[in-house]
C-alpha positions in Angstrom: 73.1 80.1 107.9 74.0 78.1 104.9 75.4 80.0 102.1 75.4 78.7 98.1 78.5 79.4 96.2 78.6 83.3 96.2 76.2 84.7 98.6 78.9 84.8 101.0 80.5 87.6 99.1 77.2 89.2 98.4 75.4 90.1 101.7 78.9 91.6 103.1 79.3 94.1 99.9 79.2 97.9 101.3 76.4 99.6 100.9 76.8 102.8 98.1 76.2 105.5 101.9 79.1 103.6 104.0 81.2 103.2 101.0 81.1 107.3 100.7 81.3 107.7 104.7 84.4 105.7 104.5 86.0 106.9 101.8 84.8 110.5 100.6 84.3 111.7 104.5 86.1 115.4 104.6 87.2 116.1 108.0 86.8 120.1 107.7 82.8 119.6 107.0 81.7 120.4 110.1 78.3 118.9 109.0 75.3 119.6 111.4 74.2 116.8 113.5 70.1 115.8 112.7 67.9 116.2 115.6 67.0 112.7 116.8 63.5 111.8 116.2 63.2 111.1 120.2 65.4 111.2 123.4 65.6 109.3 126.3 66.6 110.8 129.2 67.5 108.0 132.5 68.8 108.4 135.6 70.4 106.5 138.0 70.8 107.8 141.6 72.6 105.7 143.7 74.7 104.6 146.8 76.3 102.0 149.0 72.9 100.8 149.8 70.5 101.8 147.7 70.0 102.5 143.6 66.6 104.6 142.2 66.3 104.3 138.1 64.2 107.9 137.3 63.1 108.4 133.6 63.2 112.0 133.1 60.9 114.5 130.6 62.3 117.7 132.0 66.1 118.2 131.1 65.7 120.7 134.1 65.2 117.9 137.1 68.8 116.4 135.9 70.7 119.5 138.4 68.0 119.1 141.0 69.0 115.5 141.7 73.0 116.3 142.1 73.9 116.2 145.8 76.6 115.5 148.3 76.0 112.8 149.1 74.8 110.0 146.3 76.3 109.5 142.7 74.5 110.1 139.9 74.6 108.7 136.3 72.5 110.5 133.6 72.0 108.9 130.2 70.6 110.8 127.3 69.8 108.3 124.0 69.2 110.3 120.9 70.7 113.7 120.5 68.6 116.6 120.2 70.5 120.2 119.8 68.3 121.8 122.3 68.3 119.4 124.9 72.0 118.8 124.8 72.3 122.6 124.8 70.7 122.9 128.4 72.1 120.4 129.6 75.5 121.7 129.1 74.3 124.9 130.4 73.1 123.2 133.3 76.2 121.4 134.8 78.2 124.6 133.2 80.0 122.5 130.7 82.5 124.1 127.9 80.5 125.5 124.7 83.4 123.9 122.9 82.3 120.7 124.9 78.9 120.9 123.2 79.9 121.5 119.8 81.9 118.4 121.0 78.9 116.4 121.3 77.0 117.3 119.5 79.3 116.7 116.1 79.3 114.5 113.3 82.1 112.1 112.5 84.6 113.5 115.0 87.4 112.1 116.0 88.3 110.5 119.3 89.4 112.9 121.6 89.5 113.7 125.4 90.2 117.1 127.5 90.4 117.4 131.1 89.2 120.6 133.0 89.4 121.3 136.6 85.9 120.8 137.4 85.4 117.8 135.0 86.8 115.5 132.1 85.4 115.0 129.0 86.3 112.3 126.5 84.5 110.7 123.3 85.2 107.4 121.6 83.1 105.7 119.4 81.0 101.7 120.0 81.6 99.3 117.4 79.0 97.2 116.2 77.3 94.8 113.4 74.8 96.3 111.5 72.2 93.3 111.5 70.1 95.5 108.9 73.2 95.6 106.8 74.1 91.9 106.9 76.6 92.6 109.2 77.8 95.6 108.6 80.9 97.5 110.7 79.5 100.4 111.7 80.0 102.8 115.1 77.9 105.3 117.5 79.8 108.2 118.6 79.2 107.9 122.4 80.6 111.6 124.6 81.1 110.6 128.2 81.5 113.8 131.4 82.5 112.9 134.1 81.7 115.5 136.8 81.6 115.9 141.0 79.7 112.6 142.1 77.9 112.3 138.5 78.7 111.2 135.2 76.8 112.6 132.0 76.6 110.0 128.9 75.2 111.1 125.7 74.5 108.4 122.7 73.2 108.9 119.5 71.0 106.1 119.2 68.1 105.7 121.0 67.3 101.9 119.9 70.6 100.6 121.3 72.5 100.1 124.9 76.1 100.4 124.7 76.0 99.8 128.4 73.6 97.6 128.9 76.2 95.4 131.1 77.0 98.8 133.4 73.6 98.8 134.2 73.2 95.0 135.3 76.1 95.6 137.3 74.3 99.0 139.2 71.9 96.9 140.8 74.5 94.8 142.7 75.0 96.5 146.1 78.3 94.4 145.9 79.4 96.0 142.7 82.6 98.4 142.9 80.8 100.7 141.0 78.6 100.9 143.6 80.9 101.0 146.4 83.3 103.1 144.3 83.3 106.7 143.3 81.2 108.0 140.2 85.4 108.0 138.8 84.8 104.4 138.9 81.4 104.7 137.0 83.9 106.3 134.2 86.4 104.5 134.2 83.4 101.4 133.5 81.6 102.7 130.9 85.1 104.0 129.2 85.9 99.8 129.6 82.6 98.7 128.1 83.4 100.1 124.9 86.8 99.1 124.3 85.3 96.0 125.3 82.9 95.9 122.4 86.1 96.6 120.1 87.3 93.0 120.6 83.7 91.6 119.6 83.6 93.1 116.3 86.9 92.2 115.4 86.6 88.4 116.3 83.9 88.9 113.6 85.6 90.5 111.0 88.7 88.2 111.9 86.1 85.3 111.1 85.6 87.3 107.6 88.7 87.0 107.0 89.9 83.9 107.7 86.3 82.2 105.5 87.4 84.7 103.2 90.8 83.0 102.4 88.7 79.9 101.6 85.9 81.3 99.3 87.8 82.9 97.3 89.4 80.2 95.4 85.1 79.2 94.5 84.3 83.1 93.3 85.2 85.3 90.3 87.4 87.7 90.0 85.3 90.7 90.3 83.2 89.4 93.3 86.9 88.3 95.0 87.9 92.4 94.6 84.6 93.4 95.7 84.7 92.0 99.2 88.5 92.4 99.3 87.2 96.7 98.9 84.8 96.0 101.4 86.9 93.9 104.3 89.4 97.1 103.6 87.1 99.7 104.1 86.2 97.3 107.5 89.7 97.9 108.1 89.9 101.5 107.7 87.2 102.2 109.9 89.4 100.0 112.9 91.8 102.5 112.3 90.2 105.3 112.6 88.1 104.5 115.2 90.8 102.9 117.4 94.0 103.9 116.8 92.8 107.8 118.2 91.2 105.9 121.4 94.8 104.8 122.0 95.6 108.4 122.5 92.4 109.0 124.8 93.2 106.5 126.8 96.2 107.5 127.8 96.0 110.7 128.4 93.4 109.7 130.7 95.6 107.5 132.1 98.1 110.1 132.8 96.2 112.9 133.9 96.3 114.2 137.5 92.5 115.6 138.1 91.4 115.1 141.3 87.9 113.9 139.9 90.4 110.6 139.7 90.7 108.5 143.0 93.9 106.8 142.8 92.2 103.5 142.8 90.9 104.3 140.0 93.7 105.3 137.9 95.0 101.8 138.3 91.9 100.4 136.6 92.4 102.9 133.9 95.8 101.4 133.1 94.1 98.0 132.5 92.3 100.0 129.8 95.4 100.7 128.1 96.8 97.6 128.2 93.0 96.3 126.2 93.1 99.1 123.8 97.0 98.6 122.6 96.1 94.5 122.6 93.4 95.9 120.2 96.1 97.8 118.0 97.6 94.5 117.8 95.0 93.3 116.3 93.7 95.7 113.9 97.6 95.5 113.2 97.8 91.4 112.3 94.1 91.9 110.4 96.4 94.7 108.4 99.0 92.1 107.7 96.6 89.3 106.9 94.5 91.9 104.1 97.6 92.1 101.9 97.4 88.4 102.2 94.4 88.2 100.7 95.3 91.0 98.0 98.3 88.9 97.5 96.2 85.6 97.2 94.0 87.6 94.9 96.8 89.4 92.4 97.9 85.8 92.2 95.1 83.9 91.6 94.6 86.5 88.5 97.9 86.4 87.3 97.3 82.7 87.4 94.1 83.1 85.3 95.8 84.7 83.1 98.3 82.5 82.3 96.7 79.7 82.0 94.9 81.8 79.5 97.5 82.9 77.3 98.9 79.6 77.6 95.9 78.0 75.8 96.0 80.9 73.4 99.6 80.1 72.6 98.7 76.4 72.0 96.5 77.0 70.0 97.7 79.9 67.8 100.8 77.1 67.1 98.3 74.3 66.2 96.3 76.7 63.7 100.3 78.0 62.0 100.4 74.9 60.1 97.1 75.1 58.3 97.7 78.9 57.7 100.9 78.1 55.8 99.6 75.5 53.7 96.4 77.2 52.8 98.9 80.4 51.9 100.9 78.2 50.2 98.0 76.8 48.3 96.1 80.4 47.4 99.3 81.6 45.8 98.4 82.9 42.3 101.2 81.2 40.4 100.4 79.2 37.0 102.1 76.2 38.1 101.7 74.8 41.8 102.8 71.3 43.2 98.8 69.0 43.2 97.2 72.1 41.7 95.7 69.8 38.7 95.7 66.3 40.8 92.5 64.5 41.7 93.8 63.7 45.2 95.7 67.8 45.9 93.2 69.1 47.8 92.7 66.1 49.9 96.3 66.0 50.6 96.3 69.5 51.4 93.7 69.0 54.4 94.9 66.2 55.5 98.2 68.1 56.1 96.4 70.7 58.0 94.6 68.3 60.5 98.0 65.7 61.0 100.2 68.3 61.3 98.1 69.6 64.5 97.5 66.9 65.9 101.4 65.5 65.7 102.1 69.2 67.2 99.9 68.3 70.0 101.4 64.6 70.9 104.9 66.7 71.1 103.6 68.9 73.3 102.3 66.7 75.7 105.4 64.6 75.6 107.2 67.7 76.9 104.8 68.2 79.5 104.2 71.7 78.1 100.3 71.7 78.5 
């Protein structure tokens, strides 16, 4: 898409809603989540040889799917308080975890219990309805014996499409290994999405450097503020996620196989790379701010130079006009026929001579 001059910034300016969400968010405000319009519950029951996808309409059917031979992945798209409470009760999930699942703008975290492992992460994505503005979706994951539960906020987005495709292959490691490997794969898919959104942010940052020169100061400042808010969202998402992955990597819960723990170390390496990228973008953001300030100062210096030159050029005319405007009875050329012409000529010739001298000295 070809953008006209200035439109590059206009399409990415933050909305009032997003600006308030990023800047004025109060972490002590336990806002209740609004129930989703609809909730989709999908279950995958699989082993090495078979896999079955089941669309559930009743929460009570979830518990019946769990057996000792097959693994189960139950995904809930769209969170409704009653349904989340019922499924947590069915699987004996602690009430505090239920509150975390239903929380709004909760900090990424992990809790490791004897019977299950819980972690809360955010999927970062580009909202096409808001001109690729950076947004995030809260995802909760619960690992139990032979089952995995995932809770997604939106039913219209699928954070695990690639995992669903891999599940269809009987040769995939997800099918061959236990539920803990599926849990690892889901977490890995979320972390991998960070790099996709960060690449897009890097493009905005690089393209912004070349576009800043061609826009006015107000538009430049608006765009810089927008990039800073997106960078803040990266930091608030990725930095805590590093601690979550670290705790999963160091856990000694029996639900995790030794082989899976090795894969978790790979996720930790990826999240460290993401943290380094965020730090690099922070430096790039500082350079962009410095460029904006330098351009503003340069423009101000140019304006001051023009004003100083104009003031100097008008000074002789002001002095001459002041001399001949004094209230004295005897003033040279006062009654001379060419007195006025001489005064005007001096007012014009002296500034012209000053311009010649200034140009010769390279002052402007």
